[in-house]
Structures are given as structure tokens and as C-alpha cells.
N, C-alpha and C positions, 0 to 999 in steps of 0.2 A: 610670386606673389602678386607681380605686376599685371600678369595674364589674368589672374584672377579678377582683378579690379575692372579690367579692361572686358572681360566676359560679363560682369555684372552690370556695368554701364550699357552694353549693347542689349540686354534683355530688358531694360527699363523702357517702357514705353513713354513718347514724348507728348502724347495727347491721351484722353480718357477714351478707353475701348467703348464705351456706352454713349456720350454724346458728342464726342470729338473736340472737347474743349483744351486747348492747350494747356500742358502742366508746365508750371514755372521750373527754373533750374533747381529752386530749393526743394520744390515738390518731387524733381526726380531723385534728388539726393535722398529725401525720406522714404521714398518707395525703394530704393536701392538697398537702404539700412534696415528698414523696418518689414519690408516686403509686402506692407498693407498700406493704403491710403484710401481716404474718401474725397472724391472730387467735390470742389467746392461749387461746381456749377449745377449738377443733378444730383448730389449726394449719392452718387454710387460708389460701392467700395470695390476698390480696385487691390487684389490680393494676387501676389505673384507666388507661383508654385516653387516650392524648395525641391530640389534635385537632390534625393538622398547621395551621402557619401557612397564610393564605389569601394571604399575600403571594407574587406572584410575581415572579421574577427579571427584572431589566431587559434586554428583550431586545437594545437599542442596547449596553449594556455588553457582553454575550456576544458581537455582532457584532464588536465591537472587539477583544475578547481573541482570538477567533478567527483575526483576518485579522494579527495581529502576528507 
């Protein structure tokens, strides 16, 4: 769990990728949580891509659902 939080923090930029304006620590927390934020300087919408889960559905459960 702590590794997940650490990896999220590393993905969050500290500056706006459009204008280079420094993001406050609070803005970085919001960006890490909501994955989207609007820069207060240039109104650029910063959206972080969400990586899909690597979990694959259990094929046995899918077969059982389909046979019912």
C-alpha cells in the first residue's frame, strides 16, 4: 500500500507542463487524488493518465456465468 502511494507521488508533476508555473503542495495532492487539475496561471487542464489494472478476470468464473 505504501508503495502505491509513493508511486502516485512520483507521477505527479511539480510544475504545469504548459506554462511551467509551480504547483503548490495542495495542488499536487489534488492532482494525485483526482487525476485532473486546472492550472491557476494559464488555465491549462492537467490530466494524468490512469493506468488500467493488471488484474485479469478469472476465466473460470466467466465460463460459469455464461453457462447459467
